[in-house]
C-alpha positions in Angstrom: -15.8 47.6 -3.7 -16.2 46.8 -7.4 -15.0 43.4 -8.6 -13.5 43.0 -12.1 -15.6 41.1 -14.6 -14.6 37.5 -15.0 -16.0 34.8 -17.3 -18.4 32.4 -15.6 -17.3 28.8 -15.3 -19.6 26.2 -16.8 -18.7 23.9 -13.9 -20.8 26.1 -11.7 -24.0 25.1 -13.4 -25.9 22.5 -11.3 -28.8 20.4 -12.4 -31.5 19.5 -9.9 -29.9 16.2 -8.9 -26.6 17.9 -8.3 -28.2 20.6 -6.2 -29.9 18.0 -4.1 -26.6 16.2 -3.6 -24.8 19.4 -2.6 -27.6 20.1 -0.1 -27.5 16.6 1.4 -23.7 16.6 1.6 -23.6 20.0 3.4 -26.4 18.9 5.7 -24.2 16.2 7.1 -21.3 18.7 7.6 -23.5 21.3 9.3 -25.1 18.7 11.5 -21.6 17.8 12.8 -20.9 21.5 13.4 -24.2 22.0 15.2 -23.4 19.1 17.5 -20.0 20.7 18.3 -21.7 24.0 19.1 -24.3 22.3 21.2 -21.6 20.8 23.4 -19.7 24.1 23.7 -22.7 26.1 24.9 -24.6 23.3 26.6 -27.8 23.9 24.6 -29.7 22.3 21.8 -28.9 23.8 18.5 -31.5 23.7 15.7 -30.8 23.9 12.0 -32.6 24.8 8.8 -32.1 22.6 5.8 -29.2 24.1 3.7 -30.1 26.1 0.6 -28.0 26.2 -2.5 -27.7 29.4 -4.5 -25.7 30.4 -7.6 -25.1 34.2 -7.3 -23.4 36.9 -9.1 -20.5 38.0 -6.9 -21.8 41.5 -6.7 -25.0 40.2 -5.1 -23.4 38.1 -2.4 -23.0 40.8 0.3 -26.7 41.7 0.0 -27.6 38.0 0.2 -25.5 37.4 3.3 -26.9 40.4 5.2 -26.5 43.6 3.3 -23.2 45.5 2.6 -24.0 48.0 5.4 -25.3 45.5 8.0 -22.9 45.3 11.0 -22.0 41.7 11.8 -19.4 39.5 13.4 -17.8 37.2 10.9 -15.4 34.3 11.4 -13.8 33.5 8.1 -11.8 30.4 7.2 -10.4 28.8 4.0 -10.7 25.2 2.9 -7.5 23.4 1.9 -6.6 20.0 0.7 -8.5 18.0 -1.9 -11.2 20.7 -2.1 -10.7 24.5 -1.6 -13.1 27.3 -0.9 -14.3 29.5 1.9 -16.3 29.0 5.1 -18.0 31.9 6.8 -19.8 32.0 10.2 -21.8 35.2 10.3 -23.4 36.3 13.6 -25.5 39.4 14.6 -23.3 41.4 17.0 -25.6 40.5 19.9 -24.9 36.8 19.3 -21.2 37.5 19.3 -21.4 39.0 22.7 -23.6 36.2 24.0 -21.2 33.6 22.7 -18.3 35.3 24.3 -20.1 35.3 27.6 -21.0 31.6 27.3 -17.5 30.6 26.2 -15.4 32.6 28.6 -17.8 32.8 31.6 -17.6 36.6 31.6 -19.8 39.2 29.8 -18.3 41.3 27.2 -17.4 44.7 28.7 -19.4 47.5 27.2 -20.4 45.3 24.3 -16.8 45.3 23.0 -14.8 42.2 22.3 -11.5 42.0 24.2 -8.6 39.7 23.3 -10.0 36.8 25.3 -13.4 37.2 23.6 -11.8 37.3 20.1 -9.7 34.3 20.9 -12.8 32.4 22.1 -14.7 33.2 18.9 -11.8 32.2 16.7 -11.5 28.9 18.6 -15.2 28.4 18.1 -14.9 29.0 14.4 -12.0 26.6 14.2 -13.9 23.8 16.0 -17.1 24.3 14.0 -15.3 24.4 10.7 -13.2 21.3 11.6 -16.3 19.4 12.6 -18.0 20.4 9.3 -15.0 19.4 7.2 -14.5 16.2 9.1 -18.1 15.2 8.2 -17.5 16.0 4.5 -14.2 14.3 4.4 -15.5 11.1 6.0 -18.5 11.1 3.6 -16.6 11.8 0.4 -13.3 10.1 1.1 -11.5 13.4 0.8 -9.0 15.3 3.0 -10.3 18.8 3.5 -8.8 21.0 6.3 -9.6 24.5 7.6 -7.1 27.4 7.6 -6.5 29.6 10.6 -9.7 31.5 11.4 -10.0 35.2 11.1 -12.5 37.2 13.1 -13.9 40.5 11.8 -16.4 43.0 13.2 -17.6 45.1 10.3 -20.3 45.6 7.6 -21.0 42.5 5.7 -19.6 43.9 2.5 -16.3 44.8 4.1 -16.0 41.3 5.7 -16.6 39.6 2.3 -14.3 41.7 0.1 -11.2 39.5 0.5 -13.2 36.4 -0.3 -15.0 37.9 -3.3 -11.7 39.1 -4.7 -10.3 35.6 -4.5 -13.4 34.0 -6.0 -13.4 36.5 -8.9 -10.0 35.2 -10.0 -11.8 32.3 -11.6 -15.5 33.2 -12.0 -17.9 36.1 -11.7 -20.5 33.9 -10.0 -20.3 32.0 -6.8 -22.0 28.9 -5.4 -23.2 29.7 -1.9 -24.6 27.1 0.4 -26.2 28.6 3.5 -27.7 27.1 6.7 -29.3 29.1 9.5 -28.9 27.9 13.1 -30.1 28.9 16.5 -30.0 27.8 20.1 -33.1 26.9 22.1 -32.3 28.6 25.4 -29.5 31.1 24.8 -29.5 34.2 22.6 -27.4 32.6 19.9 -28.2 32.5 16.2 -26.3 32.8 13.0 -25.6 31.5 9.5 -23.1 29.1 8.2 -21.9 29.7 4.6 -19.9 27.6 2.3 -18.4 28.9 -1.0 -16.4 26.2 -2.8 -14.0 27.2 -5.5 -15.2 26.3 -9.1 -12.8 23.4 -9.6 -13.5 22.1 -6.1 -17.2 21.8 -6.8 -16.3 19.4 -9.5 -14.1 17.4 -7.1 -16.9 17.2 -4.5 -19.5 16.1 -7.1 -17.0 13.5 -8.5 -16.4 12.1 -5.1 -20.2 11.8 -4.7 -20.3 9.9 -8.0 -22.1 12.6 -10.0 -19.3 13.8 -12.2 -16.2 12.4 -13.7 -13.0 13.4 -11.9 
């Protein structure tokens, strides 16, 4: 899909101090999400330090896993004092492993039935809520997740609705990513946050780095 050209927003430019602040803020949120996942699968969940990237929208699918890379994605929006998108992207093998762990039954023929899809959507809701609760408590904001949507598709197809919404304000996107994995189970994936341009200013103002 081609995305119409939009003028970049100056608010997307981050100096090194702001980049470090975004990384630290997101670390707290993903730590909360990792704790929730650990409890759900009864396993230790490890995290990489979040990385912060300012990308052209057209480059985001390749960055997340390639436009032709089949993945399972749980997509949620952020509403309230700050808006944006949350994405949990798993290899298909991890989606099947998670379904088995959450439902107690293996996925038949490596296909997700209704109970498996429901379990993964609930997982996405719990992890996103844990992440946003951590951010809200730290920043003194109210940020809530929307209803999760599960997709099994190529990375590019999963991201098209998000990229179309982001392009309404800017042709670049701030992407904060964290990789996670479980110690004992075949579970790994990546957690992505894409705040809207104006919401990045709200978050940085709440952290005392920009004027609201």
